[in-house]
DRENDO-1510 file (C-alpha; in Angstrom, 1 decimal, always signed):
<recs>
REC; n; res; u; v; w
REC; 1; MET; +5.4; -8.7; -9.8 .
REC; 2; ASN; +9.0; -7.6; -9.3 .
REC; 3; ARG; +11.5; -10.4; -8.9 .
REC; 4; LEU; +15.0; -10.6; -7.5 .
REC; 5; GLN; +17.6; -12.8; -9.2 .
REC; 6; LEU; +20.7; -14.0; -7.4 .
REC; 7; THR; +23.6; -15.5; -9.3 .
REC; 8; ILE; +25.6; -17.9; -7.1 .
REC; 9; PRO; +28.9; -19.2; -8.3 .
REC; 10; VAL; +29.3; -23.0; -8.4 .
REC; 11; PRO; +33.0; -24.0; -8.8 .
REC; 12; GLY; +33.5; -26.2; -11.9 .
REC; 13; ASN; +30.0; -25.6; -13.2 .
REC; 14; GLU; +27.8; -22.9; -14.5 .
REC; 15; PRO; +26.6; -20.5; -11.8 .
REC; 16; ALA; +23.3; -21.3; -10.1 .
REC; 17; LEU; +20.4; -18.8; -10.6 .
REC; 18; LEU; +17.9; -18.3; -7.8 .
REC; 19; THR; +14.8; -16.2; -8.5 .
REC; 20; LEU; +13.0; -14.8; -5.5 .
REC; 21; PRO; +9.7; -13.1; -5.4 .
REC; 22; ARG; +9.4; -9.6; -3.9 .
REC; 23; PRO; +8.7; -8.2; -1.5 .
REC; 24; LEU; +10.7; -10.4; +0.9 .
REC; 25; THR; +10.2; -10.2; +4.6 .
REC; 26; LEU; +12.6; -11.3; +7.3 .
REC; 27; ASP; +10.3; -14.2; +8.1 .
REC; 28; SER; +10.0; -15.4; +4.5 .
REC; 29; LEU; +13.8; -15.0; +4.0 .
REC; 30; GLY; +14.4; -17.1; +7.1 .
REC; 31; CYS; +12.0; -19.8; +5.8 .
REC; 32; LEU; +13.7; -19.7; +2.4 .
REC; 33; GLU; +17.1; -20.1; +4.1 .
REC; 34; GLY; +16.0; -23.1; +6.0 .
REC; 35; ALA; +14.3; -24.7; +3.0 .
REC; 36; LEU; +17.4; -24.2; +0.8 .
REC; 37; ALA; +19.7; -25.6; +3.5 .
REC; 38; GLY; +17.5; -28.7; +3.9 .
REC; 39; ARG; +17.2; -29.2; +0.1 .
REC; 40; LEU; +21.0; -28.8; -0.4 .
REC; 41; ALA; +21.7; -31.3; +2.4 .
REC; 42; MET; +19.3; -33.8; +0.7 .
REC; 43; LEU; +21.1; -33.3; -2.6 .
REC; 44; ARG; +24.5; -33.8; -0.9 .
REC; 45; ARG; +23.3; -37.1; +0.6 .
REC; 46; GLU; +21.9; -38.3; -2.7 .
REC; 47; LEU; +25.1; -37.5; -4.5 .
REC; 48; ASP; +27.2; -39.1; -1.8 .
REC; 49; HIS; +25.0; -42.3; -2.1 .
REC; 50; VAL; +25.4; -42.3; -5.9 .
REC; 51; ALA; +29.1; -41.8; -5.6 .
REC; 52; GLY; +29.4; -44.6; -3.1 .
REC; 53; GLU; +27.4; -46.9; -5.4 .
REC; 54; ALA; +29.6; -46.0; -8.4 .
REC; 55; GLY; +32.7; -46.6; -6.4 .
REC; 56; GLY; +31.4; -50.0; -5.3 .
REC; 57; VAL; +30.7; -51.0; -8.8 .
REC; 58; GLU; +34.1; -49.9; -9.9 .
REC; 59; TYR; +35.8; -51.8; -7.1 .
REC; 60; ALA; +33.8; -54.9; -7.8 .
REC; 61; SER; +34.8; -54.8; -11.4 .
REC; 62; TRP; +38.5; -54.7; -10.5 .
REC; 63; ARG; +38.3; -57.1; -7.5 .
REC; 64; GLN; +38.6; -60.2; -9.7 .
REC; 65; TYR; +42.0; -58.9; -10.9 .
REC; 66; LEU; +43.2; -57.9; -7.5 .
REC; 67; MET; +42.4; -61.2; -5.6 .
REC; 68; PRO; +43.1; -64.7; -6.8 .
REC; 69; ALA; +40.1; -66.8; -7.6 .
REC; 70; ARG; +39.1; -69.3; -4.9 .
REC; 71; GLN; +38.8; -72.9; -6.0 .
</recs>
């Protein structure tokens, strides 16, 4: 089977490589576009959540130095 490979630049990282089966139809390309957009949105939410957790941990570790202890 013939395949199509797309190299997509990712700033600050190695490029992403997407391998697509051939032949592609307009319908299959539309479905792929929607699936990729959905998966990338999910990854964005996951990364945002992880970044928020990491920031919270960092803040908590410094909070004891920023605020005087209550007696």
